[in-house]
N, C-alpha and C positions, 0 to 999 in steps of 0.2 A: 133695624139694619136691611140694608136693600138685599135681598136674593140676586147672587148673581146668573145670568144665562150661561148654562153648562157650552164651552168651547166646542164640545163635539157636536151638539145640537144644533149650532149654528152651521158648522163645518157640514154637516149632513144637508142641512137647508140648500148652502149653497150649492154642492153637488149636485141636489137634486133638480135646482133651478137649472145649472150648467146642461146637463144631461135633457131635461124639459124642452127648453130652446135649441138645442144642439138638435132632436130628434125632429121638432117641429119645421126646422129651416131644411134639415136634410130630407124630410119628407115632401114638405110644399116648394120648395124653391131650388134653382140651378144657377151655379156658377157659368156665366157666359161670357167668351173670349169671342172678339167682333173683328172683321176684317179691318177695319181701320184703326184698330189697334186698343179700343176702350173694352171694357172688362166691368161686368156690374152682375149682382145678384138675381134673378129676375125670378118669378114666379111661373111653374113647369107645368102650369094647366090652365085652360082657360075657364069662363064663366059656365061652362056644360060640365066641367070635368075632366076634359080631356086634352090629353097631352099636345102642349105647343112648344113649338121651337124659340128660341131666342129671339128677341126683337133686336134686330142689328140694322143700321145700313148698310145696305148691298150694293156696290158699284160695278160694273164691268166696262170693256173698252167697244168703241165703234170705231171700225176703222175704215178710211175713205179710200178707195183704189184710186181716186183719182189726183191724190197729194202725198201718199205712203205716209199718212199721220192717221193715230189713232188717238180718242177721245175720249174721255172719261163721260160714262154713260151710265145716271143722267149726272145733272150738274150736282155739286155741293148745296144739301139741305133744300134737295129740288121740290119738296112735295111738303116744305113747312113755309105756312104763309104766316108764321111768328117771326121768321127767320128776317132779320135788317141787312143781312149782305156784311161783307169786310172791307176795310179801307184798303188801299194799292200794295200798301206793303206784307201785310197780312195775308193777302190773295197769294203773293209770291210762296211765300213761307207754309201757307195750306200746301199746295202743289210739289215743292221739295218734301214734303213731310207723306206725301201721298203713297201707298203702297197697294194697287190693283191687280190682279190675275197673278200676282207672284212678281211684279215690277216695280221698282221702285223710283225708276228713271222719270219722271211727270215734271213738267215744268208748266208755266203760266206761259200761253202762246204770244208769240209777237201779233201786232195787227195785221200782217199779211196772211198768218195762219189762220187767225180768226176771221177774215174777211173769206178765208175761203169755204167756211160752211155757209156763208148767206145762199140761199135759193131763193127763186122769185122775185128777185131783183137786182138785175144785172149789175145796175150802177155802181152799186157796192159790193159785189164780190169780187175777188182778187182780181187786178185786172182790167175792172171797170172803170168807167170816168171819174168816179169817186178818187180826189188826188190824196186822201191819207193814206200814209206808207209809213215805211220806216224812214226817220229825220225829216218829218214833217211837221209844220209850226200849227199853231191854233188857228189862223188865218185859213186854213183850208178847210175846217169846220165851215167857214162862210159859204162854201161852193155847195150850190142847190142840188146836184149830184149825190152827195152825200146825206142827205135828209130822209131815204130810204120810202118805203112807199107811203102813200096815201091813206090806203085803207089799215089798218093795224088787225094783226092776228088772222090774216089768210093766206096767210104763207103753205107752202105745201107739207110743212111738218106738224109734229102733234100739238094739239092745242092751237093750230094754225100759226103756229111759230115758221119763221123766214129760216128754216134750215133744212136738211136733208130728213125726208121719211126716213123712218128707222132708229135715227137718234133721240133720245128719251130724254125727258126734262120739261122743264116751265119755263114760259117767257112772261110770265103776269104776276109775277111774287113782287108786290108794293114797295115803292120804295118810299120808307116813312118821312123822308125829311126832304120831297119835294112833292111837286102838286101835278097829279094827274099821269105819270108815267112809272113804268116799272124800275127793278133792278136793271141795269147795265152790265155789260158782262165784261170783265177788266182784260184788255191787254198788258203785254210790261213794258210798252212805249211809251216813253215822255214824250211831250212838245217839245221840240228843236230849241222854239225860242222861247220856252218856260219851262223849262225842267224839273222845277224844284214844285212848281205848281199844279201842272196838268197832265193825265194819263191818257191815252187813246182806249176807246172801247167800242164795243159795238153792241146796239138794242136788237135783240132779236125779235120783239112783238113788230117790228117794220122792218129792218136788217138797214136802219140808222148807223152809220161810223162817226164818231166825233172824240171829242175829248171830254174827261171828268176833272174834276180837283181831286189830289191825290187824297186829302181827309173825307171826301165823300164814299159812301157806301156803294158796292156794286156785290155782282152775283159773279160766281167762280165756275170754268170748266177746264181741266186741266188737258193736255196733250203731252204725246211722247211719239216719238219714232218709230213706224213700221219697220220690221215685221213685226208681229207678236206670237210668236209659236209655244205652245204648251209647256209647261214648267216640268222637265222629267222628274220621276220619280227617285226620289234617295235610292242610292246604292247600299247593297246589304242590307235591306230592311227586309224583315220576315212576315209579319202580320198585323193588322189592327182592327179594329169593330166598326164595320160600313157605317158612316153616317157619323162616326166622334169626331169630335173638333177639340184642336191643342192649341195653346198659344204659342208662337215662334217670333223671333226677333231676327231683323236684316243684321246687318255687316255693323249698322252704325247704331246698334239698339234701337232703330222702329219697331213697334210692336205688331203684330197682324196675327192672323189664325188660319190652320190649316183644317181641310177636313178627309176623312180616311175615305178612299173610295170605293164604287159600291163593291169591286171584290174583293175587299180588306188587303191590298196588298200594297197600298201606298197611302202617305200622308201629300194631298198638293194643296195649291192655295185655294181659301175657301172663297172661291168665285158666285157669284148669284147663281150661274146655271145648274152648279153642281148642286149647292144647297138647295134648291128647288126640288132636285129629285129626292129631297128625303122631307120635305115638309108635311105631305101626307101621311097623316099617322106615325110617324116617327119622332120621338123629341131626340135634340141634339145632346149627345152625353159629351162632357167636357174633362177635360185633362189639364191638371195645373203644371204640367212639366214644360220648363223655358227649353226653347231650341236657336239656334244659332244657324 
């Protein structure tokens, strides 16, 4: 007759394994809440054994005083060169779901707003000779003034992009389904003559303005109207641990993150500027409490 394994022995083994792995993860991992609403379990030390902050995608806003518009900086997945971009309807959804610096009123820009970012190519900047605007049709794309600068990546912006100095991002992420040109930036406007097929874009490698197929892939930089004053601290708040993050949610359940300020007196939006102040020698501690 087979000898039965005592159930108490099995229970002890299971408890031991739970305690062991629980302690292992508690010592070596941290739960990270990021401003874009994502959360994950990440290692809390680097290869040298030093404490490390959460690895998140952090965005800030760059405001253009000439137009009173504030722009996402950098753009979506700016430095991920494996990213293939998104189709136009997903670009709209992405901006509608975006929360940066405590603001959730981001949107995909119209073509006139997107053209207002062009620098170094006057024809395609808003008000220039290129006729593509709200209500334009695909025939306007044939206008030579919309073709952008002949010299690519020689604009005044970062990486030679044809946008303002100080605006962060990239304009050379390859379009895997096109030959020889990078991802173009989506606007929200459809072509007047074929709205079901063509959407306006700007390519900042040269400042070109045109139309792309709705099912093509493009890059996304969201916009909101200025001003963008700092979000105030919560009222009747006592104290918190400087550098500590916690998950939060907007009224429509979109997730984000908040960071305790340097004085330990307030939880505010976890912006890139605030987070950078805690990167040197300090690990972000996280809380699992939800706030609305």
